[in-house]
N, C-alpha and C positions, 0 to 999 in steps of 0.2 A: 261408650253407650253399645248395648246390646242390639244386635242386628235381627234376631229372630227368637221367638218364644215358643216354648212347647205347650200345648193344652191337651192334656191327657183326656180323652173322651172314652168313657165305659158305656157299655151297653146297658139298657135299662135295667135289666133283672141283675146287674151288679152294683147298682147304685145303693149305698147305705141309707140309713135313716136319717143322718144329719144333713145328706143331700136332699131328702125329700122335704126338709123342713123349708128348703128356699125354693119350693115350687112358684112357677108364675101364673097358674092357673090351676083349677081343681085337678088334683091327681087322679088318674086312673089306674086301673088294673090291667095291664096289657095281657093279651093271649100267652099262653105258654109258647116258647121257642127255645131253640138252641143256644146254648151259652156261646156269647160271642166274644172273641178275644179283644181288649183293649186296643185302640188305635191312638194315633198322634195327629192333630190338627196343628198346623203351624200359623203364626202371625208374622208377617215380614214387616219391621218396624221401619224400613225404608219407604215401603209403598203402603203400608197398613192394610195389606189383603189378608183375609182369612180364607184358608182353604178347608173346606168341610170334608169329613170322611166320606169315602166312596160307598155308594148304596150297597155293595156286596159285604160291607161289614154288618150292616143290620138291615136286612131286606124288609122290615116291618116300618122302616121309617120313609115317610113321606118327604120331610125337609127338615131342617134345623133352624131354631131361632137363636141368633148370636145375641148374648146378652154382656153389658159392661158394667162393672162396678166400680167406681171410683172411690178412693179413701183419701182423706187427709193423711199427709206423712206421719202426723201424730198420732194417729188413731192406731192403738196397740191391736185392735181386733183384726186389723187389716193382715197381720201376719198369720192368722189361722182361717182367714177367709170368711169370717163371721160379719154380717151385715154391719154392726157397729153403729154408733149415734152419729158419725158424720159420713156415712157412705151414701152414695147416690146409685141407683141401678136404672140404667137405660137401654132400651131394646135397639139393636143395630139394623135389625131387620131379618129375615128370612132367607136361607140359602138352600138350594137344591144338594142333595148328595154329590160329593165329588166337585161341586161348583165353587167359586171364589166370590167373595164378599169384600168389597172396601169399607172399612170402618173408620176412616179418617175422620169424616164429618161428625159421625156419631159420637167418637170419642170427643171432640171439640164440644158438642151438644152437651155430653155429660159431664164436661168441665163447667161449662156454662150454668148448669142447671145445680150442680154443686157448690157454686159459688168461689171454686177454686181455680188456682193457675197450673200450667205444667210443672212450674217450678216447687210446688209443695203438694203435688198429688201423686196417688199410686194407682195401678189398675190391675182388675183380674178379669180374665174373659171366661165365660161360661157357654155351654150349649143346652139348649132345651130340645129334644127330639119331637117332633110332631108325627104323629102316628097314622099311617095310612090305613091301617086296619079297624080304626075307631070311626064310626060315622059322624059327618060334621053336624054340629048343632047351629042351624041357620047357615052363615058364611064361614063361621069359625070352626077351626078343628081344636082338639084337645091336646094339651101339652104334657109330656112325661115330666118326671122329676129332671132336676138339672144335673148335669155331668160335674164331675169333680172340676174345682177350679183349676184355672191356668197358675203358673208360678206368678210371684209378684212382680209387676211390670213399673219400674220407677219411671214415670214420664219426664221428670226432670232429665233424666239420661238417655232418652231416645229421640232428641231433637236434632240429631244427626251433625256433629257431635256436641250437643248442649246450645245449639242454636235456639235464641228466643226471640219473641216477636217484640220490638220496641214501638213501633208505628200503630200503635192501638189507641183508642179513645179512654176516657176515664172509666167506662164500663167494660173495659178489656176487649171490645170488639175490633176487628179489624177496620182500620180506616179505608173507606171505599172506593178511594181514587188514587191516584199517583203518588208516591211518597219519593223525595230525591235526597240525596246527601245525608250527613250525620255529622255531628260534632259532639264530642263528649267531655263533661268536666273532667278534671284529673283523677277523681276518686271513682269515676264510672257509674255515679248515682244520678245523673241529669244527662239528657241528650236534647238537641236540637235538631230539626229537620224542616223541609218545606213540604206542603201538600196542597192539591186541588180538591181533598175529601170534602164530602158534604156531611159527614156524620160525626163531626169534630166534638160537637156538643158545646161549642165556644162562641162567643160573639163574632168570629169571624165570618166571612161571607160563606154561604151555602149553595151559591150558584154553581161552583165547580169550575168557573172558567178561567180563574187565575190562582196562583200559589200563595198560601199565607204562612208565616213561619210559627212553628209550635214547639212548645217545651214539655218534654215527658220526664216526670220524675218515676225513675226506675223503683225506687223504694215505697213509695204510696200508690202509683199507677195513675196519678193525676196528669190530665193533659192540659196546658194552659196556652192562650195566644200570646206572642211575642211581638209581633208586627203590629203595633197599635201606638196610639199618639200618647203624649204624656198623661199619667193618670192612671190609677189602678184600673179604672174601667175606661181608658182613653178610647177613642174612636179606632175601629179594626180598619187595617191598609184597605185602600179602594182600589188597588192595581197589585200587579204581581210583586212579590217579596219573597226572596229566595237566598240560597247559599248562606246559611248563618254559620257563625263559628262562636263557641261560648269560652268565654274566659277560663283558665286553668281552676280559679276557685269556685265558679258555677255562678258568679253575680252578675255578670254582663255578657251581652250578646251582640254581635255585629252582624248586619245582612244589608243586602242590596235590595232597593225598591224602586218601582216607577210610581209610587203612589203620590198623591198630590194633598194629602191631609196628615202628613207626620211630622212635618218641620215646624217647630214654634216660633222660627225666627218671623220678623216683621220687615226684614231687609227687602227692598224693591226686587232684588234678584235672590230668590231663595230655593231651597229644594222641593218646594211645593209647586213653583211656578216655572222651573227653567225647562220643562220638558225633557228631563234627562234622566238616567238611571244614578241613584245616588247611595252612598253609604250611610247606614243608621247606626246609632250605639243605642242600646236598651239597657238602661241600668235597673237589674230586676229587684234590687234593694229599695231604692228612691223611686221606683216606676216613672222614670223619666226617659224621654226618647230624643235624640240629638242628631241632626245631620252633621257627619263628620268629614265628608267630602267636599271639593269645591264646588259651588253651584255653577251651572252653565257648562259643566264638562261631565261627560259620562265616567262611572268609576264601578269596577266590578272586583267581587271575589276578595273580600277583605280576610284578614287573618291576625290573630293575635301572637305577639313573640312570646313563647314560653319562658324565655329567659328575663324578660321585662314586659310584663303584660300591659304596661301603659303604651308601648309601642305596638302598632298596627301597621299592615302593609295593605295596599291595594293596586289594582291595575287600572290607570286612568290615562286620558288623552289630555290632561291639563298640561300646560307646556310652562313651567317655571324658569327652566333654565335658559340663558340667553343664547346659547349654541345648539339648543333644541330647535325642532321645527316650529316656527311662529304660528299661532292661530289663524293669520291671514292666509298663509300659505296652506294650511289645513283645509280652510274653506275653499280655496282657489283650486286645488286639484281633488278635492273630495277624498284626501286621504288623511286620516287624523290619527297619528301614530300614539300608540298605547305604551307607557312605561311604568315601571314599578316604583311606586313611592312609599315612603313611611310617613306615619303621622305620629304625633305624640298626643295622647289622651289628656290635654290640660284645658285651660278655658279658650283657648283660640282655636285648636285643632288645625293650626297652620301646617301647610306642606312646606317642606324644606326647599332650599334653593335650587336644588338638583336632584334628579331620581336616584334611586339605588342603582339601576341599570337602566339604561337607554339604548334601545337597538341603534338607532341612526349614530349614535355616538360611539359605539363600540366597533373599533377599526378592525376586529378580528370576523365581524359578523360578514354575512354573504351580501354584498352590495354589487348591483350591476346597474348601468345606465339605463336599462329597460326595467329595472326593478323598482317600480314608484320613485323615479327620480333618484336612484341609489340610495334610497333610505331604507330598504328592507321590507319585507312582508310579514304578515301574519300578526297575531295578538298573543302576548303573554297572558295566560288565565290560570286561575286556581293556583296562586302562589301561596307557598306554604313555608313558614320559618322551620328551619332545623331546631332540635331540642335545645342547643346552646345559642340560638340566634345568629351565628355567623355565616349561615349558609341560607339560600331561598331555593326551593323547589318549584318548578313551574312547568305548565304545558304550554307550548307555542302552538297555537291554533291555525292550521292550515299555512303554514309557511315553511321556509328554509333558513335556518340560522348558518348553517355550514353548507359549502359546495358539496361536501362529501354525502349530504342526506340524498340518498336516490330518489325520494318523492317528496311531496308537499303536505302528506298527511300529517297528523299531530304527532309530536314528539314530546319527550320530557327532557327537561334539563336541569342543572344545578349551577347556582350562581354562587360564588364565593364573594362576600361582601369585601370591600376595600375601596380605595382611591381609584384603582384601576381593576374593577371586578373582572374577575373570570368567569367563563360560561363553559362547561361540559356537558355531554350528553349522559343523562342518568341511566338510559337504556340505549345499547349500540344501536345505529341507525338501520343497519341490515338485520335486526333482530325479527321485525315485523314484516310480514309478507306485503308485497306491494298492494297498495289501497288499504292496509289495515293500520292501525292507529295505536298508540301509546298515550294514555291520558288519565286524568282524575288522580294525580300523584299527591301522595301523603308520606310523610316520614314516619318512620318506627320511632318509639320514645327514647332509644339508645342511639339514634342518630347513624346507626351501621347499616340500616336497610330502609326500603320503600315499598309501599303499596302502590299498585298501579292496575289500571283495566285494560285489557287487551282482547281483541278477536282472534289473536294468533295462538295456536297451541305451542306453548314453550315446554309441555312436558309431553312425553310419549302417550301417558295415560290420559291426556286431555282430548277427548274424542267427541265432545258434544256440540262442536261446531258455532258455539255461542260465545258473547263476552263473558271473561272470567276475571277474578281478581287474582293478582300474584304477589307474592312477598319476592322482592328482588335483593339479596345479600349484597352490598356494595363492597364487602370485604372478599368474599369468596366468588361472587358472581353468580351463584346458584339462583334458580327460581323455583318457588315451591307455590303451587295453587291453593288459594285459600277458600274459594266458593265451591266447596264440594260437600256432598253428603256424607254420612257416616260409613257408607258401603263403598266409597272411593277406593281404588280405582275402578272396581267392577261396576260401580254405581256412578252416575254424572249428575251434576246439578242440571235440572230440566228445564232452565230458564237463564236468561242473561244477568249478569250481575254487572254492576257499573262503578261504584264507588265504595273504596274500603277505608276505614279510619281506625286509628287507636285511640283509646283514652289517654291521657297526658301521663298518666302513671304505668301505661302498658298493660293494665289488668283486663281490657275489654278491647276486644277488636269487633268491628261491625262493618256490615256490606249493605248496600241497597241492591236489591234483587227481585227479579221476577218468578224466580224459581218457587214452586210448590213443594218441593220434597225435601226442604233443608229444616223446617220446623214444623211441628205438629199444630202449633198455634196458627199458622199461617195458611189460610182456608181459600184464598183467591188468588188469581194470576195477576193481580195489579202490582205494581213496584214497592215494595216494604223494606223496612229498615230491620235487619237481623242481626243479632249479637250473641257472642258468647265469651267465655274466659278465654283469654289470649293464650294460655298455658296449654289449652286442648289442641 
């Protein structure tokens, strides 16, 4: 991606006839003046600031109008700067000589007016000089001919570096409230996320008070509601629904929900009336929604096994193991241990007789007499299958698995599945500064690294002081910052980023971020889902 672009601005007495044909108002004949040498104005693609020429270049200029012309990438006329049948011209406003004008919103408006997206649009920038020596007509002043155009700017290559906005509605407008998490189909054409937005354009709640789960089709731009009851137009979720994961083939979505209207079961105790957070499976082909967790117990953060998509995992305080802490004790001491279980997606959705990993049964875990009756603390969350299904990555929420852990903030671990599962930290304990966390982990598609979020600067060039997404190589131990603009390291992300995710094939990488300088299409400071080609 190009970080800045040159806009050659010539004085009005050097503008040729071809430029005069593109005037924005009635042309005038300026008074005689000395020949003025051309100057160069700059457009910074990381901030989208335009710096106007200084008044000493042309003392007859009162100000400059900045004009943006958007072209479809297929418009051959854009190569010569002609208007062309698919061009759209928008004024970005006036700027005083030598002053700076931010054109970010204007570029976005020009895209909207043209019906194009940044992925298939190009831009030229023009200046029109407003003449100080011509009397105003009413409140308006006359403009001279346009300056020669800037070089052609490929908007698909200016999104730092190639970041695009996934969290938009079907009209390509930013979702207007918080968006969190992301899960991609293997081919990178579909993404699911949860949001409290009110402008989603679906039958989901518009109150903005709880999250709903949506699917965005990247190829068509369509946004659809996932967290709904059985049927193509089933009832929308009536309580928070979040943390979705999409199957590798893009046909099923699992998510957690507090809703009381999604379970079609008529059982006396079901996922509608148990007062718990449950895991639901939405079949996008058959438009069915089914509760796949155990009614009466909380369940969080489900995930598909890429090697066997009929197997999912979840973190739940259901206690199937006789050696596990019984529910009666859970109720007695108000501590309900969460374990990681797998479920096979068949007609029964039964949990197995024992969990994949149980903290209280792990003899190597940190247990003390004062540590909840020797049973450990914390909850395993955001569990994520490795690509081959043999390992599970998870975040230990506010607990200590090992006595070597210097604090009780969140840490990231890897479980190797087996009769006696082993657990090792995925990120060294002493890596994060005291009070900081390592969280929201996700595997890279080759199983050789992970993405995770942290507020600790793991690179000398990370100086923005906010949460960032890092890629951590499990083979070399290296750390690489992911949530950065194209100008990195001299430019930093100007907002926090929390969750990083790859598509199954590894062609797409995404982040949820509040930054506004990563994507041209992201025009608000709400948390959004941004994505790009992982090869960048």
